[in-house]
PAKEBA-512877 format. One record per atom (N, C-alpha, C, O): residue in one letter; x, y, z; atom name. Coordinates in nm, 4 decimals. Each point is the difference from the previous one (the first is absolute). Example, Ala and Ser with C-alpha at 12.3 -4.5 7.8 and 13.67 -1.06 7.14 Angstrom:
BEGIN
> rest,east,north,up,atom
> A,1.3190,-0.5690,0.7800,N
> A,-0.0890,0.1190,0.0000,CA
> A,0.0900,0.1200,0.0000,C
> A,0.1036,-0.0019,0.0665,O
> S,-0.1386,0.1069,-0.1385,N
> S,0.0820,0.1190,0.0060,CA
> S,-0.0770,0.1090,0.0730,C
> S,0.0509,0.1108,0.0169,O
This chain:
BEGIN
> rest,east,north,up,atom
> M,1.6004,-2.1476,-1.7882,N
> M,0.1018,-0.0548,0.0971,CA
> M,-0.0027,0.0630,0.0877,C
> M,0.0475,0.1136,-0.0025,O
> L,-0.1228,-0.1830,0.1452,N
> L,0.0565,0.0410,0.0876,CA
> L,0.0456,-0.0057,0.1003,C
> L,0.0145,-0.1114,0.0503,O
> N,0.0314,0.2417,0.0281,N
> N,0.1221,-0.0240,0.0241,CA
> N,-0.0184,-0.0179,0.1867,C
> N,-0.0750,0.0509,0.0832,O
> K,0.1769,-0.1416,-0.0789,N
> K,0.0215,-0.0768,0.1589,CA
> K,0.0239,0.1345,0.0913,C
> K,0.0553,0.0944,-0.0565,O
> P,-0.0818,-0.0841,0.1522,N
> P,0.0747,0.1137,0.1084,CA
> P,0.1459,-0.0486,0.0868,C
> P,0.0421,-0.1152,0.0104,O
> N,-0.0194,0.1620,0.0109,N
> N,0.1985,-0.0507,0.0406,CA
> N,-0.0416,-0.0513,0.1312,C
> N,0.0727,-0.0945,0.0308,O
> N,-0.1824,0.1260,0.0794,N
> N,-0.0253,-0.0827,0.1127,CA
> N,-0.1149,-0.1186,-0.0206,C
> N,-0.0996,0.0028,0.0722,O
> S,0.1116,-0.0818,-0.1481,N
> S,-0.0785,-0.1067,-0.0182,CA
> S,0.0434,-0.0807,0.1296,C
> S,0.1112,-0.0080,0.0524,O
> F,-0.2395,-0.0528,-0.0144,N
> F,0.0392,-0.0579,0.0910,CA
> F,-0.0508,-0.2028,-0.0246,C
> F,-0.1093,-0.0018,0.0568,O
> L,0.1184,-0.0502,-0.0748,N
> L,0.0442,-0.1549,-0.0332,CA
> L,-0.0615,-0.0647,0.1239,C
> L,0.0702,-0.0055,0.1009,O
> L,-0.2295,-0.0583,-0.0974,N
> L,-0.0401,-0.0765,0.1448,CA
> L,-0.0798,-0.1221,-0.0819,C
> L,-0.0849,-0.0137,-0.0881,O
> H,0.1912,-0.0856,0.1996,N
> H,-0.0532,-0.1533,-0.0016,CA
> H,-0.1533,0.0280,0.1011,C
> H,0.0159,0.0431,0.1142,O
> F,-0.1445,-0.0680,-0.1608,N
> F,-0.0880,0.0028,0.1149,CA
> F,-0.0750,-0.1315,-0.0713,C
> F,-0.0078,-0.0472,-0.1134,O
> V,-0.0486,0.0123,0.2626,N
> V,-0.0581,-0.1225,-0.0390,CA
> V,-0.1685,0.0276,0.0250,C
> V,-0.0224,0.0679,0.1003,O
> I,-0.0893,-0.1080,-0.1720,N
> I,-0.1076,-0.0571,0.0379,CA
> I,-0.0844,-0.1497,0.0628,C
> I,0.0135,-0.1129,-0.0472,O
> N,-0.0672,0.1371,0.1197,N
> N,-0.0762,-0.1423,0.0713,CA
> N,-0.1118,0.0464,-0.0582,C
> N,-0.0663,0.1032,0.0096,O
> Y,0.0578,-0.2370,-0.0939,N
> Y,-0.0815,-0.0717,0.0239,CA
> Y,-0.1240,-0.0758,0.0463,C
> Y,-0.0807,0.0727,0.0579,O
> I,0.0421,-0.2137,-0.0702,N
> I,0.0022,-0.1076,0.0732,CA
> I,0.0718,-0.0634,0.0093,C
> I,0.0740,-0.0361,-0.0915,O
> G,-0.0685,-0.0140,0.2476,N
> G,0.0735,-0.1284,0.0599,CA
> G,0.2044,0.0734,-0.0460,C
> G,0.0754,0.0932,0.0278,O
> D,-0.0828,-0.2521,-0.1318,N
> D,0.1914,0.0759,-0.0527,CA
> D,0.0152,0.0312,-0.0982,C
> D,0.1100,-0.0190,-0.0518,O
> F,-0.2091,0.0784,-0.0156,N
> F,0.0169,0.0541,-0.1326,CA
> F,0.0336,0.1633,0.0117,C
> F,-0.0588,0.0847,0.0672,O
> V,0.1366,-0.0749,-0.1271,N
> V,0.0799,0.1169,0.0764,CA
> V,0.0500,0.0738,-0.2123,C
> V,0.0011,-0.0701,-0.1012,O
> T,0.0250,0.1968,0.1090,N
> T,-0.0124,0.0159,-0.1223,CA
> T,0.1254,0.1247,0.0454,C
> T,0.0067,0.0717,0.0999,O
> K,0.0856,-0.0841,-0.2224,N
> K,0.0769,0.1468,0.0382,CA
> K,0.1178,0.0018,-0.1108,C
> K,0.0863,-0.0730,-0.0486,O
> A,-0.1541,0.2420,0.0380,N
> A,0.0381,0.0618,-0.0994,CA
> A,0.1412,0.1688,0.0280,C
> A,-0.0055,0.0602,0.1072,O
> V,0.0647,-0.0350,-0.1690,N
> V,0.1057,0.0948,-0.0336,CA
> V,-0.0661,0.0688,-0.0130,C
> V,-0.0972,-0.0422,-0.0627,O
> I,0.0873,0.2161,0.1104,N
> I,-0.0353,0.0976,-0.0496,CA
> I,0.0515,0.1333,0.0040,C
> I,0.0638,0.0359,0.0990,O
> D,-0.0763,0.0129,-0.1592,N
> D,0.1126,0.1295,-0.0047,CA
> D,-0.0900,0.1266,-0.0050,C
> D,-0.0608,0.0430,-0.0980,O
> F,0.0651,0.0086,0.2260,N
> F,-0.0551,0.1029,0.0636,CA
> F,0.0509,0.1611,-0.0657,C
> F,0.0877,-0.0216,-0.0836,O
> H,-0.1068,0.1231,0.0922,N
> H,0.0396,0.1032,-0.0038,CA
> H,-0.0179,0.0859,0.1331,C
> H,-0.0874,-0.0356,0.0791,O
> E,0.1718,0.1553,-0.0486,N
> E,0.0452,0.0478,0.1201,CA
> E,-0.1173,0.0187,0.0540,C
> E,-0.0300,-0.0650,0.1001,O
> R,-0.0488,0.1471,-0.1494,N
> R,-0.1228,0.0417,0.0824,CA
> R,-0.0736,-0.1776,0.0484,C
> R,-0.0471,-0.0096,0.1134,O
> Q,0.0449,-0.1110,-0.2031,N
> Q,-0.1078,-0.0771,0.0676,CA
> Q,0.1020,-0.0648,0.1024,C
> Q,-0.0561,-0.0481,0.0984,O
> D,0.1937,0.0366,-0.1007,N
> D,0.0642,-0.0339,0.1099,CA
> D,0.0141,0.0462,0.0746,C
> D,0.0517,-0.0549,0.0973,O
> R,-0.0900,0.1897,-0.0955,N
> R,-0.0531,0.0620,0.1695,CA
> R,-0.1009,0.0170,0.0519,C
> R,-0.0197,0.0638,0.1034,O
> V,-0.0620,-0.1231,-0.1737,N
> V,-0.1668,-0.0459,0.0397,CA
> V,0.0200,-0.1181,0.0877,C
> V,-0.0437,-0.0312,0.1108,O
> L,0.1302,-0.0286,-0.2031,N
> L,-0.0076,-0.1635,0.1130,CA
> L,0.1320,0.0143,0.1198,C
> L,-0.0055,-0.0683,0.1022,O
> T,0.1097,0.1534,-0.1246,N
> T,0.0376,0.0379,0.1336,CA
> T,-0.1105,0.0459,0.1061,C
> T,-0.0213,-0.0484,0.1112,O
> I,-0.0411,0.1507,-0.1728,N
> I,-0.1128,0.0390,0.1285,CA
> I,-0.0836,-0.1125,0.0660,C
> I,-0.0262,-0.0076,0.1200,O
> V,-0.0139,-0.0839,-0.2236,N
> V,-0.0950,-0.0556,0.0270,CA
> V,0.0260,-0.1307,0.0968,C
> V,-0.0661,-0.0730,0.0737,O
> K,0.2656,0.0943,-0.1389,N
> K,0.0308,-0.1117,0.1043,CA
> K,0.0173,0.0315,0.1761,C
> K,-0.0111,-0.0690,0.1013,O
> G,0.0481,0.2288,-0.1342,N
> G,-0.0206,0.0389,0.1392,CA
> G,-0.0655,-0.0177,0.0514,C
> G,0.0153,-0.0767,0.0950,O
> K,-0.1094,0.1234,-0.1167,N
> K,-0.1590,0.0469,0.0823,CA
> K,-0.0354,-0.1040,0.0326,C
> K,-0.0243,-0.0262,0.1178,O
> Y,0.0112,-0.0701,-0.2276,N
> Y,-0.0636,-0.0991,0.0792,CA
> Y,0.1078,-0.0754,0.1013,C
> Y,-0.0551,-0.0522,0.0969,O
> G,0.1882,0.0387,-0.1022,N
> G,0.0650,-0.0785,0.0697,CA
> G,0.0185,-0.1744,-0.0522,C
> G,0.0103,-0.1144,0.0444,O
> L,-0.0164,0.2139,-0.2022,N
> L,0.0567,-0.1555,-0.0722,CA
> L,0.1135,-0.0572,-0.0252,C
> L,0.0587,0.0851,-0.0668,O
> G,0.0299,-0.2007,0.0805,N
> G,0.1053,-0.0397,-0.0645,CA
> G,0.0901,0.0737,-0.0478,C
> G,0.0964,0.0727,0.0240,O
> N,-0.1952,-0.1397,-0.1386,N
> N,0.1346,0.0245,-0.1499,CA
> N,-0.0788,0.1261,-0.0732,C
> N,-0.0954,0.0492,0.0603,O
> K,0.1269,-0.0059,-0.1658,N
> K,-0.1074,0.0411,-0.1715,CA
> K,-0.0995,-0.1432,-0.0171,C
> K,-0.1227,-0.0065,-0.0076,O
> S,0.1990,-0.0753,0.0056,N
> S,-0.1347,-0.1121,-0.0734,CA
> S,-0.0919,-0.0372,0.1007,C
> S,-0.0865,-0.0737,-0.0474,O
> E,0.0668,0.1032,0.2074,N
> E,-0.1020,0.0209,0.0274,CA
> E,-0.0795,0.1162,-0.0074,C
> E,-0.1231,-0.0024,-0.0026,O
> A,0.1700,0.0710,0.0004,N
> A,-0.0673,0.1265,-0.0599,CA
> A,-0.0442,0.0152,-0.1389,C
> A,-0.0927,0.0799,-0.0138,O
> A,0.1199,-0.1156,-0.0529,N
> A,-0.0518,-0.0122,-0.1494,CA
> A,-0.1573,-0.0886,-0.0060,C
> A,-0.1092,0.0251,-0.0511,O
> N,0.1641,-0.1377,0.1310,N
> N,-0.1137,-0.0791,0.0183,CA
> N,-0.1297,0.0692,0.0786,C
> N,-0.1128,-0.0348,-0.0348,O
> L,0.1268,0.1170,0.1238,N
> L,-0.1321,0.0492,0.0854,CA
> L,-0.0365,0.1043,-0.0887,C
> L,-0.1180,0.0335,-0.0105,O
> I,0.2191,0.0271,-0.0618,N
> I,-0.0839,0.0881,-0.1386,CA
> I,-0.0955,-0.0679,-0.1216,C
> I,-0.1087,0.0314,-0.0484,O
> V,0.1944,-0.1288,0.0263,N
> V,-0.1076,-0.0758,-0.0427,CA
> V,-0.1088,-0.0329,0.0582,C
> V,-0.1142,-0.0072,-0.0455,O
> S,0.1531,-0.0120,0.1454,N
> S,-0.1365,-0.1095,0.1408,CA
> S,-0.1124,0.0881,-0.0125,C
> S,-0.1149,-0.0430,-0.0104,O
> K,0.1482,0.1818,0.0110,N
> K,-0.0911,0.0948,0.0184,CA
> K,-0.1208,-0.0095,-0.1570,C
> K,-0.1196,-0.0198,-0.0214,O
> F,0.2109,0.0406,-0.0351,N
> F,-0.0892,0.0073,-0.1296,CA
> F,-0.0847,-0.1121,-0.0678,C
> F,-0.1069,0.0078,-0.0604,O
> E,0.1855,-0.1125,0.0882,N
> E,-0.1387,-0.1629,0.0063,CA
> E,-0.0648,0.0558,-0.0080,C
> E,0.0188,0.0754,-0.0954,O
> D,-0.1671,-0.0459,0.1816,N
> D,-0.0755,0.0074,0.0034,CA
> D,-0.1002,0.0914,-0.0605,C
> D,-0.1217,0.0081,0.0165,O
> A,0.2437,0.0903,-0.1259,N
> A,-0.0633,0.1073,-0.0630,CA
> A,-0.0438,-0.0595,-0.1892,C
> A,-0.0941,0.0106,-0.0787,O
> F,0.2130,-0.0642,0.0826,N
> F,0.0037,-0.1508,-0.1303,CA
> F,-0.0233,-0.0428,0.0376,C
> F,-0.0447,0.0622,0.0963,O
> L,0.0227,-0.2050,-0.0777,N
> L,-0.0243,-0.1580,0.0283,CA
> L,-0.1328,0.0399,0.0829,C
> L,-0.0334,0.0983,0.0661,O
> E,-0.0345,-0.2379,-0.1055,N
> E,-0.1880,0.0164,-0.0261,CA
> E,0.0292,-0.0848,0.1535,C
> E,0.0953,-0.0737,0.0251,O
> P,-0.2206,0.1144,0.0735,N
> P,0.0025,-0.0044,0.1431,CA
> P,-0.0550,-0.1166,-0.0201,C
> P,-0.0650,-0.0386,-0.0971,O
> E,0.1091,-0.0448,0.2442,N
> E,-0.1083,-0.1776,-0.0417,CA
> E,-0.0933,0.0285,0.0610,C
> E,-0.0127,0.1179,0.0332,O
> L,-0.1075,-0.2348,0.0117,N
> L,-0.1204,0.1175,-0.0129,CA
> L,-0.0129,-0.0871,0.1572,C
> L,0.0619,-0.1054,0.0146,O
> K,-0.1376,0.1555,0.0832,N
> K,-0.0167,0.0128,0.1119,CA
> K,-0.0599,-0.1455,0.0026,C
> K,-0.0166,-0.0598,-0.1063,O
> P,-0.0255,-0.0141,0.2619,N
> P,-0.0373,-0.1544,-0.0143,CA
> P,-0.1506,0.0460,0.0121,C
> P,-0.1016,-0.0673,-0.0173,O
> E,0.1132,0.1839,0.0474,N
> E,-0.2049,0.0212,0.0715,CA
> E,-0.0300,0.0376,-0.1509,C
> E,-0.1059,-0.0530,-0.0337,O
> Y,0.1558,0.1167,-0.0546,N
> Y,-0.0468,0.0652,-0.1640,CA
> Y,0.0119,-0.1152,-0.0551,C
> Y,-0.1107,-0.0269,-0.0466,O
> K,0.1867,-0.0605,0.0247,N
> K,-0.0160,-0.1241,-0.0442,CA
> K,-0.1182,-0.1065,-0.0040,C
> K,-0.0344,-0.0654,-0.0984,O
> E,-0.0247,0.0616,0.2363,N
> E,-0.0982,-0.0752,0.0323,CA
> E,-0.1805,0.1152,-0.0260,C
> E,-0.1159,-0.0250,-0.0333,O
> E,0.1903,0.1405,0.0713,N
> E,-0.1369,0.0946,-0.0515,CA
> E,-0.0438,-0.0447,-0.1807,C
> E,-0.1050,-0.0091,-0.0635,O
> I,0.2305,-0.0069,0.0380,N
> I,-0.0068,0.0471,-0.1947,CA
> I,-0.0590,-0.1915,-0.0212,C
> I,-0.0667,-0.0467,-0.0924,O
> L,0.1076,-0.0056,0.1818,N
> L,-0.0634,-0.1898,-0.0820,CA
> L,-0.1248,0.0143,0.0684,C
> L,-0.0846,-0.0423,-0.0787,O
> K,0.0166,0.0881,0.2075,N
> K,-0.1627,0.0228,0.0160,CA
> K,-0.0873,0.0807,-0.0768,C
> K,-0.1228,-0.0004,-0.0092,O
> V,0.2207,0.0783,-0.0505,N
> V,-0.1140,0.0790,-0.1401,CA
> V,-0.0030,-0.1035,-0.1237,C
> V,-0.0757,0.0230,-0.0943,O
> D,0.1547,-0.1322,0.0953,N
> D,0.0577,0.0220,-0.1145,CA
> D,-0.1065,-0.1707,-0.0238,C
> D,-0.0218,-0.0523,-0.1093,O
> K,-0.0426,-0.0184,0.2920,N
> K,-0.0837,-0.0571,0.0001,CA
> K,-0.1479,0.0930,-0.0017,C
> K,-0.1193,-0.0291,-0.0083,O
> G,0.1577,0.0915,0.0144,N
> G,-0.1879,0.0934,0.0253,CA
> G,-0.0722,-0.0518,-0.0694,C
> G,0.0218,-0.0953,-0.0749,O
> K,-0.1443,0.1699,0.0973,N
> K,-0.1265,-0.0758,-0.1223,CA
> K,-0.0337,0.1740,-0.1115,C
> K,-0.0240,0.1189,0.0212,O
> F,0.0385,-0.1870,-0.1063,N
> F,-0.0036,0.0944,-0.1478,CA
> F,-0.1171,0.0235,-0.1101,C
> F,-0.0186,-0.0785,-0.0929,O
> E,-0.0539,0.1897,0.1133,N
> E,-0.0879,0.0052,-0.1189,CA
> E,0.0338,0.0213,-0.1043,C
> E,0.0822,0.0914,-0.0063,O
> K,-0.1262,-0.1650,-0.1437,N
> K,0.0620,0.0352,-0.0765,CA
> K,-0.1454,0.0953,-0.1037,C
> K,-0.1177,-0.0359,0.0033,O
> F,0.1697,0.1542,-0.0837,N
> F,-0.0871,0.0631,-0.0461,CA
> F,0.0391,-0.0486,-0.1483,C
> F,0.1088,-0.0436,-0.0376,O
> S,-0.2576,0.0678,-0.0560,N
> S,0.0581,-0.0158,-0.1558,CA
> S,-0.0061,0.1066,-0.0535,C
> S,0.0140,0.0184,-0.1209,O
> S,-0.0377,0.0735,0.2121,N
> S,0.0264,0.1816,-0.1130,CA
> S,-0.0218,0.0645,0.0901,C
> S,-0.0857,-0.0269,0.0842,O
> V,0.1842,0.1599,-0.0832,N
> V,-0.0329,0.1295,0.0853,CA
> V,-0.1058,0.0765,0.0272,C
> V,0.0142,0.1147,0.0424,O
> K,-0.1470,-0.1766,-0.0664,N
> K,-0.1213,0.0163,0.0256,CA
> K,-0.0528,-0.0220,0.1217,C
> K,-0.0494,0.0673,0.0904,O
> G,0.0738,-0.1818,-0.1136,N
> G,0.0294,-0.1700,0.1009,CA
> G,0.0256,0.0525,0.1471,C
> G,-0.0775,-0.0079,0.0953,O
> L,0.2003,0.0615,-0.0991,N
> L,0.1149,0.0099,0.1264,CA
> L,-0.0824,0.1561,0.0322,C
> L,-0.0818,0.0087,0.0916,O
> R,0.1085,0.0803,-0.1588,N
> R,-0.1489,0.1472,-0.0033,CA
> R,-0.1241,-0.0570,0.0875,C
> R,-0.0436,0.0413,-0.1075,O
> A,-0.0186,-0.0730,0.1582,N
> A,-0.1082,-0.0886,-0.0044,CA
> A,-0.0279,-0.0716,0.1191,C
> A,-0.1072,-0.0155,0.0586,O
> A,0.2412,-0.0328,-0.0278,N
> A,0.0910,-0.0455,0.1398,CA
> A,-0.0358,0.0709,0.0569,C
> A,-0.0821,-0.0046,0.0917,O
> L,0.1560,0.1135,-0.1499,N
> L,0.0848,0.1346,0.1202,CA
> L,-0.0678,0.0623,0.0369,C
> L,0.0195,0.0448,0.1130,O
> E,-0.1212,-0.0118,-0.1765,N
> E,-0.1336,0.0707,0.0640,CA
> E,-0.0581,-0.0398,0.0341,C
> E,-0.0855,0.0820,0.0334,O
> D,0.0420,-0.2308,0.0062,N
> D,-0.0860,-0.1035,0.0939,CA
> D,0.1207,0.0198,0.1149,C
> D,-0.0506,0.0834,0.0752,O
> A,0.1314,-0.1031,-0.0425,N
> A,0.0608,0.0288,0.0629,CA
> A,0.0042,0.0931,0.1296,C
> A,0.1054,0.0153,0.0617,O
């Protein structure tokens, strides 16, 4: 059984997604995590610990979520997809074509 520290902090924090869709959560932070939120709140001049939690989550967003493709990259992939390709019936044929190139 996990022991809960005496100085745990209940935090209501809101993560804003697209438009009006909002997720609310009640989170139990231990003393050290609460200190980190307080430091982030002060360092970035945020209004409350909810904003600090949102900032921390947004910093990790890029690391854990797949980034969107840049429009230029999408266009390049489509050009490659429409390109001319040669078919080879065997590895020997491919090697011969590479040697002649």
